[in-house]
Structures are given as C-alpha cells and as structure tokens.
C-alpha positions as CSV (number, residue, x, y, z in Angstrom):
1,D,89.1,100.9,109.8
2,W,91.2,98.0,108.7
3,V,94.9,97.8,109.8
4,S,96.8,96.7,106.7
5,S,100.4,96.5,107.9
6,V,102.5,96.6,111.1
7,A,106.2,96.7,111.8
8,I,108.3,96.6,115.0
9,S,111.5,98.6,115.6
10,A,114.8,96.7,115.7
11,D,115.2,97.8,119.4
12,N,111.6,96.6,120.2
13,R,110.7,100.1,121.6
14,F,108.0,101.0,119.2
15,I,105.4,99.7,116.7
16,V,104.2,101.3,113.5
17,S,100.9,100.5,111.9
18,A,99.1,101.6,108.8
19,G,95.5,101.2,107.6
20,Y,92.6,102.0,105.4
21,D,92.1,105.2,107.4
22,K,94.9,106.7,105.3
23,T,97.2,107.1,108.3
24,V,100.4,105.7,109.8
25,R,100.5,105.4,113.6
26,L,103.4,105.0,116.1
27,W,102.9,103.1,119.3
28,D,105.0,102.7,122.4
29,R,105.5,98.9,122.8
30,K,105.9,99.0,126.5
31,T,102.9,101.3,127.4
32,Q,100.9,100.3,124.3
33,Q,99.9,103.9,123.9
34,P,100.1,106.1,120.8
35,I,103.2,108.2,120.2
36,G,102.0,111.5,118.9
37,P,99.2,112.1,116.4
38,P,98.6,109.9,113.3
39,L,101.0,110.6,110.4
40,Q,98.8,112.0,107.6
41,G,99.7,112.6,104.0
42,H,98.5,109.6,101.9
43,S,95.3,110.3,100.0
44,D,94.2,106.7,99.9
45,W,94.7,103.7,102.2
46,V,98.2,102.9,103.4
47,C,99.1,99.3,102.4
48,S,102.5,98.8,103.9
49,V,105.0,100.2,106.5
50,A,108.7,99.5,107.3
51,I,111.1,100.9,109.8
52,S,114.8,101.6,109.1
53,A,117.3,99.4,111.0
54,D,118.6,102.5,112.9
55,N,115.0,103.4,113.8
56,R,115.4,106.9,112.4
57,F,112.8,106.8,109.7
58,I,109.6,105.1,108.6
59,V,108.6,104.3,105.0
60,S,104.9,103.9,104.0
61,A,103.3,102.8,100.8
62,G,99.9,103.7,99.7
63,N,97.1,102.9,97.3
64,D,97.6,106.5,96.2
65,K,100.6,105.3,94.1
66,T,103.1,106.9,96.4
67,V,105.9,105.9,98.8
68,R,106.5,108.3,101.7
69,L,109.4,108.7,104.2
70,W,108.8,110.0,107.7
71,D,111.2,111.1,110.4
72,R,110.4,108.9,113.4
73,K,111.4,111.5,116.0
74,T,109.6,114.5,114.5
75,Q,106.9,112.5,112.9
76,Q,107.2,114.8,109.9
77,P,107.5,113.9,106.2
78,I,111.0,113.7,104.7
79,G,111.0,115.3,101.3
80,S,108.2,114.8,98.7
81,P,106.4,111.5,98.1
82,L,108.3,109.1,95.9
83,Q,106.3,108.8,92.7
84,G,106.7,106.4,89.8
85,H,104.3,103.6,90.2
86,S,101.2,103.7,88.0
87,G,99.1,101.8,90.4
88,G,98.7,101.4,94.2
89,V,102.0,100.6,96.0
90,C,101.4,97.4,98.0
91,S,104.7,96.8,99.8
92,V,107.9,98.5,100.9
93,A,111.1,97.3,102.4
94,I,114.3,99.1,103.6
95,S,117.8,97.8,103.1
96,A,119.7,96.8,106.2
97,D,122.2,99.6,105.6
98,N,119.3,102.1,105.2
99,R,120.7,103.2,101.7
100,F,117.8,102.1,99.5
101,I,114.1,101.3,99.6
102,V,112.2,98.8,97.5
103,S,108.6,99.1,96.6
104,A,106.1,96.9,94.7
105,G,102.7,97.5,93.4
106,D,99.6,97.0,91.3
107,D,101.6,98.1,88.2
108,E,103.3,94.7,88.2
109,T,106.7,96.3,89.0
110,V,109.3,96.4,91.7
111,R,111.2,99.7,92.1
112,L,114.4,100.7,93.9
113,W,114.8,104.1,95.4
114,D,117.9,105.9,96.8
115,R,116.9,106.8,100.3
116,K,119.0,110.0,100.5
117,T,118.2,111.5,97.1
118,Q,114.7,109.9,97.0
119,Q,115.3,109.2,93.3
120,P,114.7,105.9,91.4
121,I,117.7,103.6,91.1
122,G,117.7,102.2,87.6
123,S,114.5,101.0,85.7
124,P,111.6,99.2,87.3
125,L,112.1,95.5,87.7
126,Q,109.6,93.8,85.4
127,G,108.7,90.1,85.2
128,H,105.5,89.7,87.2
129,S,102.3,89.4,85.1
130,D,99.9,90.6,87.8
131,W,100.0,92.8,90.9
132,V,103.1,92.5,93.0
133,R,102.0,92.2,96.6
134,S,105.1,91.9,98.7
135,V,108.9,92.6,98.6
136,A,111.7,91.7,101.0
137,I,115.5,92.4,101.0
138,S,118.2,90.0,102.1
139,A,120.1,90.9,105.2
140,D,123.3,91.4,103.1
141,N,121.4,93.7,100.6
142,R,122.4,91.5,97.7
143,F,118.9,90.1,96.8
144,I,115.4,91.3,96.5
145,V,112.5,88.8,96.5
146,S,109.0,89.7,95.3
147,A,105.7,87.9,95.3
148,G,102.6,88.5,93.2
149,Y,99.1,87.5,92.2
150,D,100.6,85.8,89.2
151,E,101.2,82.9,91.7
152,T,105.0,83.3,91.5
153,V,107.9,84.4,93.8
154,R,110.8,86.0,92.0
155,L,114.4,86.5,93.1
156,W,116.4,89.5,91.8
157,D,120.0,90.6,91.9
158,R,120.0,94.0,93.5
159,K,123.1,95.3,91.8
160,T,122.3,94.2,88.3
161,Q,118.5,94.5,88.8
162,Q,118.1,91.3,86.8
163,P,116.1,88.2,87.8
164,I,118.0,85.2,89.1
165,G,116.8,82.0,87.6
166,S,113.2,81.2,86.8
167,P,110.2,82.3,88.9
168,L,109.5,80.1,91.9
169,Q,106.2,78.4,91.1
170,G,103.9,76.1,93.1
171,H,101.3,78.3,94.6
172,S,97.8,77.8,93.2
173,G,96.7,81.3,94.0
174,G,98.2,84.8,94.4
175,V,101.2,85.0,96.7
176,S,100.6,87.9,99.1
177,S,103.7,87.9,101.3
178,V,107.4,87.0,101.3
179,A,110.2,87.2,103.9
C-alpha cells in the first residue's frame, strides 16, 4: 500500500518508513534490506515517522489518533500510545535533545509531549483553522513551525507555547509540509 512517510537516521545507517498498511518498517541503508519484522500497533494508516537524534527511538503518528514510541533496537513499543488528539495525527517531530515530541493533526492542533513521561506538555497549541499537516522543530529547540490546510504556516515559541507574530500567508492552497 502507499508509503506515507520516511526518515533517515542521523548516522545514515537505517531508514524508517510508514504507510497505509498500518505498519512502520526499518531498513538497512547499506544492504537495503528490512531490519526485523514490521512494527505493528496502529489501528489505521501511519501518517508520519521520525527518528531521535541519538537513533535510540522512533516515533510514529497515525490516523488512529495516536502517537507511538518504539525502541529502535528491540523494535518494541515504549509505553502506551500517546493519546489526546481528537482526529488523525498527521505529523511528528522529535527535539534535537530528544526531550520532547511535537505532533499535529486533523483536530487543528499542535501538541507537545514529554518523551520520558509520555505526558502532554501544556495545552494544545491552537490557531490553525483547518487540519495541521506538518510540524518541525528548530535545531536549538526554541521554535516549532506548523503548516496547515488553512493555507498558513505558523511559528510558535516552544517555551511559552504562544504564536510568534502573525501566520505566514501566501499559499493559495493547503500547506502540507514544513522544514
């Protein structure tokens, strides 16, 4: 079925992919062969994957309204699914220091999660008026950027969880990706 997201490890040793078949898959970059069986746990298609900077864990986001953490070496889930979105989760990103995860979804929100406790950090970031399709985190972990079908890109202060300035406008259609 469709592949919806890919990520490559910081050390270029492995690739992670996700798709409409409800799985997350690891691949050896050099041999281009699968590493172990598919990671299963999502009950609907997997929209997005990210790899921690230290390559120790993988995060996946699904249309089943959950975010899941996986141990890269054991390929087993870490804790329970992160729940809080009221719609499909379309995008995930991991901070450079591996301390927090950002997710975005069809419920028009961006959410921050503490990676260790797997609990929400603060309230959902609200400001988009349609599905939020993509999130990214600045290298210094100070800013979050989000993009949505409301044709805007928004910049957020991670610590205060408040928007910075007005939405960036100019697209004449939904914005599906930011970096």
